[in-house]
C-alpha positions in Angstrom: 0.0 0.0 0.0 2.9 2.4 0.8 4.4 1.8 -2.6 1.2 2.7 -4.4 0.9 5.9 -2.4 4.6 6.8 -3.1 4.1 6.1 -6.7 0.9 8.2 -6.8 2.7 11.1 -5.1 5.7 10.8 -7.5 3.5 10.8 -10.6 1.5 13.8 -9.3 4.7 15.8 -8.6 6.3 15.0 -11.9 3.0 15.6 -13.8 2.5 18.9 -12.0 6.0 20.0 -12.8 5.7 19.1 -16.5 2.3 20.9 -16.7 3.7 24.0 -15.1 6.6 24.1 -17.5 4.3 23.5 -20.5 2.0 26.3 -19.3 5.0 28.7 -18.8 6.3 27.8 -22.3 3.0 29.2 -23.8 3.4 32.6 -21.9 4.6 35.3 -24.2 4.7 39.0 -24.9 5.7 41.1 -27.9 5.5 44.6 -29.2 5.6 46.0 -32.8 7.1 49.5 -32.6 6.0 52.4 -34.9 7.7 55.7 -35.5 4.4 57.6 -35.6 1.5 58.2 -33.1 -2.2 57.7 -33.5 -2.6 54.8 -36.0 -0.1 55.5 -38.8 1.2 52.0 -39.4 3.4 53.0 -42.4 6.6 53.4 -40.3 7.3 50.1 -38.5 10.5 49.9 -36.4 10.6 46.2 -35.8 9.0 43.6 -33.6 10.4 42.5 -30.2 9.0 39.4 -28.6 9.6 36.4 -26.4 8.5 33.7 -28.9 8.1 33.2 -32.6 6.4 36.2 -34.2 2.6 36.5 -34.2 2.8 39.8 -36.1 4.2 40.2 -39.7 8.0 40.6 -40.0 10.0 41.1 -43.2 13.2 42.9 -44.3 11.6 46.3 -43.6 10.1 45.2 -40.3 12.5 42.7 -38.6 11.6 40.4 -35.7 13.9 40.4 -32.7 13.7 37.8 -29.9 14.1 38.7 -26.3 14.0 36.1 -23.5 11.4 36.5 -20.9 13.0 38.8 -18.2 15.5 40.1 -20.8 16.1 43.7 -21.8 17.0 44.8 -25.3 19.1 48.0 -25.7 17.7 49.4 -29.0 21.1 50.9 -29.9 22.1 47.3 -30.7 19.3 46.6 -33.2 19.2 47.9 -36.8 16.1 49.6 -38.2 16.5 47.4 -41.3 18.9 44.4 -41.5 20.4 46.0 -44.7 21.0 49.3 -43.0 24.5 49.0 -41.5 24.3 52.2 -39.3 20.7 53.1 -38.5 19.5 51.7 -35.2 15.9 51.5 -33.8 17.0 53.7 -30.9 15.0 56.9 -30.3 12.4 56.3 -33.0 9.4 54.6 -31.5 6.3 56.6 -30.6 3.6 53.9 -30.4 3.2 50.1 -30.5 1.0 47.2 -31.2 1.1 44.5 -28.4 0.3 40.9 -28.0 0.7 38.8 -25.0 -0.7 36.4 -22.4 -2.3 37.5 -19.1 0.3 38.1 -16.4 3.0 39.2 -18.8 4.3 42.8 -19.3 6.3 44.9 -21.6 8.3 47.9 -20.3 9.5 50.7 -22.5 12.5 52.7 -21.3 14.1 56.0 -22.2 17.3 54.6 -20.6 19.2 52.3 -22.9 20.1 50.2 -19.8 16.5 49.7 -18.8 16.9 51.9 -15.7 14.0 53.7 -14.0 15.8 57.0 -13.5 14.3 58.4 -16.7 10.9 58.0 -18.4 9.5 54.6 -18.7 6.1 52.9 -19.3 4.9 49.5 -18.0 2.2 47.7 -20.0 0.7 44.8 -18.1 -1.5 42.3 -19.8 -4.6 41.6 -17.7 -6.0 39.2 -20.3 -4.5 37.5 -23.3 -4.5 40.1 -26.2 -3.5 40.1 -29.8 -2.8 43.3 -31.8 -3.6 45.8 -29.0 -2.6 49.3 -30.2 -1.2 52.0 -27.9 -1.1 55.4 -29.8 1.5 56.8 -27.3 3.7 55.6 -24.5 3.1 58.9 -22.6 -0.2 58.2 -20.8 -1.6 56.2 -18.0 -4.5 54.0 -19.1 -6.4 51.0 -18.0 -9.2 48.8 -19.4 -10.2 45.2 -19.2 -7.2 44.1 -21.3 -4.2 46.1 -20.2 -2.9 48.5 -17.5 -0.5 51.1 -18.7 1.6 53.0 -16.2 3.7 56.0 -17.5 6.4 57.5 -15.3 7.3 60.9 -16.8 10.6 62.8 -16.6 11.0 64.7 -19.9 9.0 62.6 -22.4 9.3 59.1 -23.9 7.7 59.1 -27.4 10.5 59.2 -30.0 13.1 58.5 -27.3 12.5 54.8 -26.6 15.9 53.2 -26.0 15.2 49.8 -24.4 12.5 47.2 -24.0 12.0 44.6 -21.3 9.6 41.6 -21.6 8.5 39.9 -18.4 
């Protein structure tokens, strides 16, 4: 009888661990950056995400992968892979987001992802796809996201780092 109980407990622990890892593997967040505010999608800056792209990427709109918990300094990413000198740094003014509930994307003015300058935290309250923010410079909340903007001297057009958690 003890062996059956031990076997049951062992299977439950291993099964729970595998389920937890599988659920965590499905969690993601990504943001498509744009150079313009208020719905002009003609100037994409690239997509940054924690898994394979769910939004279109091509030579003029590259997809860059960031590990969950990782921070990307935009000075290190080219606007177009064929542009040898033009980085994405200090271009973004808006974004289209996708992600699972409980994940977040933080946009920083600081290239090191520090909070001593402007930053915005976008928290996913539900799983969303293609959620558009027309500016990174406002506090906002609805049933899908909570956006918290911490102002120093402005963030739109000065985005230098992204963190996905």
